[in-house]
C-alpha positions as CSV (number, residue, x, y, z in Angstrom):
1,M,0.0,0.2,-0.1
2,S,1.5,3.4,-0.9
3,W,1.1,6.7,0.8
4,P,-1.9,8.8,0.0
5,A,-1.5,11.5,-2.6
6,P,-2.4,15.4,-1.9
7,T,-5.9,14.7,-3.3
8,G,-6.6,11.7,-0.8
9,D,-6.3,8.9,-3.5
10,P,-3.5,6.4,-3.3
11,I,-1.1,6.9,-6.2
12,R,-1.6,4.0,-8.8
13,P,0.6,3.4,-11.9
14,Q,-1.0,4.5,-15.1
15,R,-2.4,2.1,-17.6
16,D,0.5,2.7,-19.9
17,G,3.0,2.2,-17.1
18,A,3.9,5.7,-16.5
19,Q,3.9,7.3,-13.0
20,P,2.0,10.4,-12.3
21,T,3.8,13.6,-11.8
22,P,3.6,15.7,-8.6
23,G,0.4,17.7,-8.4
24,Q,-1.5,15.4,-10.8
25,A,-4.2,13.2,-9.8
26,P,-4.2,9.7,-11.0
27,G,-5.9,9.2,-14.4
28,D,-5.6,13.0,-15.3
29,Q,-4.3,13.8,-18.8
30,P,-2.4,16.9,-19.2
31,S,-4.4,19.4,-21.5
32,A,-2.7,21.6,-24.2
33,T,-3.4,24.9,-22.4
34,T,-2.0,23.6,-18.9
35,P,1.7,24.2,-18.7
36,P,3.7,21.0,-17.9
37,P,4.7,20.8,-14.1
38,P,8.2,22.0,-13.1
39,T,10.9,19.4,-13.3
40,W,12.9,18.2,-10.4
41,A,15.8,20.5,-11.3
42,Q,13.6,23.5,-11.3
43,V,12.0,22.7,-7.9
44,Q,15.5,22.6,-6.1
45,P,16.6,26.1,-5.1
46,G,19.2,27.6,-7.2
47,A,19.0,24.7,-9.6
48,G,16.9,26.4,-12.4
49,Y,15.7,29.6,-11.4
50,P,17.0,32.8,-13.1
51,P,18.8,35.2,-11.1
52,P,16.7,38.2,-9.8
53,T,16.6,41.0,-12.3
54,V,14.7,43.6,-9.8
55,P,16.8,44.9,-7.0
56,L,15.7,44.2,-3.4
57,P,13.8,47.1,-1.9
58,T,16.0,49.1,0.5
59,Q,15.1,52.0,2.9
60,P,16.6,55.1,1.6
61,L,19.0,56.9,4.0
62,P,17.6,60.1,5.6
63,T,18.5,63.3,4.0
64,Q,18.1,65.2,7.3
65,P,19.9,64.3,10.6
66,L,17.8,62.5,13.3
67,P,16.4,64.6,16.0
68,T,18.7,64.3,19.1
69,T,17.8,64.9,22.9
70,P,19.7,67.7,24.3
71,M,21.9,66.7,27.2
72,P,20.9,68.3,30.6
73,A,23.2,70.9,32.2
74,P,25.8,69.5,34.5
75,L,24.8,69.6,38.1
76,T,26.8,71.7,40.5
77,P,27.0,70.9,44.2
78,P,24.9,73.3,46.2
79,A,26.4,75.6,48.6
80,E,26.6,74.7,52.2
81,Q,23.6,75.4,54.2
82,P,23.3,75.8,58.1
83,T,22.1,72.8,60.0
84,G,18.4,71.9,59.1
85,A,18.4,74.2,56.1
86,V,17.2,72.8,52.6
87,A,19.6,72.9,49.8
88,T,18.4,74.6,46.5
89,A,18.1,72.7,43.3
90,A,21.0,73.1,41.1
91,G,19.7,71.7,37.8
92,P,17.0,69.4,36.3
93,G,16.3,66.3,38.3
94,H,18.2,67.5,41.4
95,I,16.8,66.2,44.7
96,D,16.5,68.5,47.6
97,T,18.4,67.1,50.8
98,L,19.2,68.3,54.0
99,S,22.9,69.4,54.6
100,A,25.0,67.7,57.2
101,P,25.9,69.8,60.3
102,A,29.1,71.6,59.6
103,V,30.1,72.1,63.4
104,T,29.4,70.3,66.6
105,P,26.2,71.5,68.2
106,P,26.9,73.5,71.5
107,G,26.7,71.5,74.7
108,L,27.8,68.2,73.1
109,A,31.2,66.4,73.1
110,K,33.1,66.0,69.8
111,L,33.1,62.7,68.0
112,S,36.5,60.8,67.6
113,E,37.5,60.6,63.9
114,K,39.0,57.0,64.5
115,T,36.0,55.4,66.6
116,G,33.1,57.7,65.7
117,Q,32.3,57.9,69.4
118,P,32.2,60.8,71.7
119,V,35.6,61.8,73.0
120,R,35.9,61.0,76.7
121,P,37.1,63.9,78.9
122,W,39.4,63.4,81.8
123,T,36.8,63.3,84.3
124,I,35.4,60.1,82.8
125,W,38.7,58.4,82.9
126,A,39.5,59.5,86.4
127,S,36.0,58.4,87.6
128,A,36.4,54.9,86.1
129,V,39.9,54.4,87.5
130,L,38.8,55.6,91.0
131,M,35.7,53.4,90.9
132,F,37.6,50.2,89.9
133,G,40.3,51.1,92.3
134,G,37.9,51.3,95.2
135,A,36.4,47.9,94.2
136,I,40.0,46.3,94.2
137,T,40.7,47.9,97.6
138,V,37.6,46.5,99.4
139,T,38.4,43.2,97.8
140,V,42.0,43.2,99.3
141,G,40.6,44.2,102.7
142,L,38.2,41.2,102.7
143,L,40.9,38.8,101.6
144,L,43.2,39.9,104.5
145,A,40.3,39.6,107.0
146,M,39.4,36.1,105.8
147,W,43.3,35.1,106.2
148,V,43.1,36.3,109.7
149,M,39.9,34.4,110.4
150,A,41.2,31.1,109.0
151,S,44.6,31.2,110.5
152,P,44.5,30.8,114.2
153,W,48.1,29.4,114.5
154,V,51.0,31.8,115.1
155,E,54.7,30.9,115.1
156,V,56.5,31.5,118.5
157,A,60.1,30.7,119.4
158,D,59.5,27.0,120.4
159,G,57.3,26.3,117.4
160,W,53.5,27.0,116.6
161,T,50.8,27.9,119.0
162,K,47.1,28.4,118.8
163,D,46.1,32.1,118.9
164,D,42.5,32.7,117.9
165,K,42.1,36.2,116.2
166,F,38.7,35.6,114.6
167,N,37.0,38.3,116.8
168,E,39.8,40.7,115.8
169,A,39.6,40.2,112.0
170,T,37.0,42.8,111.3
171,W,35.2,45.6,113.2
172,L,32.0,43.6,112.9
173,T,33.4,40.4,114.4
174,A,34.9,42.5,117.2
175,Q,31.4,43.9,118.2
176,F,30.1,40.4,118.4
177,P,32.5,38.0,119.9
178,S,31.9,34.3,119.3
179,E,33.3,31.0,120.4
180,P,35.4,28.8,118.0
181,A,33.7,26.2,116.0
182,G,30.4,28.0,116.6
183,G,27.6,28.8,114.0
184,W,27.9,32.5,114.6
185,R,31.4,32.7,113.1
186,V,30.1,31.0,110.1
187,F,27.4,33.7,109.9
188,F,29.7,36.7,110.4
189,A,32.1,35.4,107.7
190,I,29.4,35.2,105.2
191,V,28.1,38.8,106.2
192,C,31.6,40.1,105.6
193,C,31.7,38.5,102.1
194,V,28.4,39.9,101.2
195,I,29.4,43.5,102.3
196,A,32.6,43.4,100.4
197,V,30.7,42.1,97.2
198,A,28.1,44.7,97.5
199,V,30.6,47.6,97.9
200,A,32.9,46.4,95.1
201,G,30.1,45.5,92.7
202,T,28.3,48.8,93.0
203,A,31.6,50.8,92.5
204,A,32.7,48.6,89.5
205,V,29.2,48.9,87.7
206,I,29.1,52.7,88.1
207,G,32.7,53.0,86.8
208,Y,31.9,50.8,83.8
209,Y,28.6,52.4,82.8
210,A,30.2,56.1,83.4
211,F,32.9,55.1,81.0
212,A,30.3,53.8,78.4
213,G,28.6,57.3,78.6
214,Y,25.3,56.6,80.6
215,G,24.2,59.7,82.3
216,W,22.4,57.9,85.1
217,T,25.6,57.2,86.7
218,R,25.8,60.5,88.1
219,I,23.0,59.5,90.5
220,G,24.5,56.1,90.8
221,G,27.8,57.5,92.1
222,L,26.0,58.8,94.9
223,V,24.4,55.6,95.6
224,A,27.8,53.8,95.4
225,L,29.1,56.2,97.9
226,G,26.5,55.4,100.3
227,V,27.0,51.6,99.7
228,S,30.7,52.1,100.3
229,L,30.2,53.3,103.7
230,L,29.5,49.6,104.7
231,S,33.2,48.9,104.2
232,L,33.6,50.4,107.7
233,L,32.3,47.1,109.1
234,L,35.3,45.4,107.8
235,T,39.1,46.5,108.0
236,P,40.8,49.9,107.8
237,I,42.1,48.8,104.5
238,A,38.6,48.3,103.1
239,A,37.5,51.6,104.5
240,V,39.9,53.3,102.1
241,T,37.3,52.5,99.3
242,I,35.2,55.2,100.7
243,G,37.8,57.9,99.5
244,F,38.1,56.2,96.1
245,V,34.5,56.1,95.5
246,A,33.8,59.7,96.8
247,L,36.4,61.2,94.3
248,G,34.9,59.1,91.6
249,A,31.5,60.2,92.2
250,A,32.6,63.8,92.4
251,A,34.3,63.6,89.0
252,L,30.8,62.7,87.4
253,W,29.4,65.9,88.5
254,L,32.2,68.3,87.1
255,P,31.1,70.5,84.1
256,A,33.3,68.6,81.6
257,T,31.2,65.5,82.2
258,R,27.9,66.8,81.1
259,P,28.5,67.3,77.4
260,F,30.0,63.8,77.1
261,F,26.7,62.4,78.7
262,A,24.7,64.6,76.6
263,R,26.4,63.5,73.3
264,W,26.0,59.8,74.1
265,Q,22.3,60.4,74.8
266,A,21.9,61.8,71.5
267,V,23.7,59.1,69.7
268,R,21.6,56.4,71.4
269,H,18.4,58.2,71.2
270,P,18.5,60.2,67.8
271,Q,15.5,62.7,67.2
272,T,13.5,62.1,64.1
273,A,14.4,64.9,61.6
274,Y,11.8,65.9,59.1
275,S,12.6,67.5,55.8
276,Q,11.0,70.8,54.7
277,P,7.8,70.4,52.5
278,I,8.3,70.5,48.8
279,Q,6.5,73.2,47.0
280,N,6.8,72.4,43.5
281,V,6.0,68.8,42.7
282,F,6.9,67.7,39.1
283,Y,4.7,64.8,37.6
284,G,5.7,62.5,34.7
285,P,9.1,61.7,33.3
286,L,11.9,64.1,33.9
287,P,13.1,66.1,30.9
288,R,16.3,64.3,30.8
289,Y,14.5,61.0,30.2
290,R,12.3,62.2,27.3
C-alpha cells in the first residue's frame, strides 16, 4: 500500500505504465493549455531559477539628521547650608536634601575621627579608675580579713601555738565575739563577704557604665558612695574604698562630664528629623529621560 496523494487517493501506476507527476491526480491527462509541471531540477533552489533582475527594496538613507535629545546641564553641588536648611536645586532632576551639620552643636562633646564615638574627657577616665580602684581595695581588705579568720595558729620561739584572732579580724566580728567552731562565726564570715561584694560590685558597675557614657551614673555614683560606707564594718584597708568612690562620684558631677553624657544620649536616642515640605512637585518623566 502506497502513501496517499495530496488529493486523498492512493497513487497507482497509469495504464501505460507511466508514473503520475507531482500535483497530478491519477488518471488525469495533461491538457494543451495547462503548462507542464516543473521538473525536479527546477524545484530545487538555485537549480533552475534565473537570477533576480529586480533589486531588493531598500530603505533610503535620511537626508536630514535625526532629532537628538539635548543633554541636561551638569549639576553643580549646592552651597553649604546651615544645620536643618534645605539645599536649593542646582539643575533638572536634582533632589533637595538636608545638609549635614558643619560644626558640633553646642553643649555636646566632639566625636572621635577614629572610633566615631564621643571623646571621653579626663573626668570620665578619672572616675572609672577611681571606681575600679575602690572595688579592688575592698576586695583586698576582705581577703586579708578572711586570712586572719582562717589562720588561728601563730609561730613562736618554740614552735606553733594556737592564737584565735577571729574576733579581731573585722570591726563587725569584734563587736560580736563568738566561740570557736560556733555557728555565729560562719554567719559573720558570710556577712563580711556579702558586704565586700556589694561595695565592690556597686563601684565597678558605676565605673563601667560611666565610661560607656550613661548619664544615670551621676546619681548612681552617690548611691555607690552610700553603699561604700558599709566597708567600715570590715577593716581599715577596706574603708579606704570610701575615699576612692567619693572622688569617682565627684568627678561625674564636674562641668566637663555633662557634654559627654549629652552626646551619648543623642547618639543612642536620635531625634527624628523631618525635611522641609516640597512646594513644586513635578509629575511625569523628567526632561532628561524624554
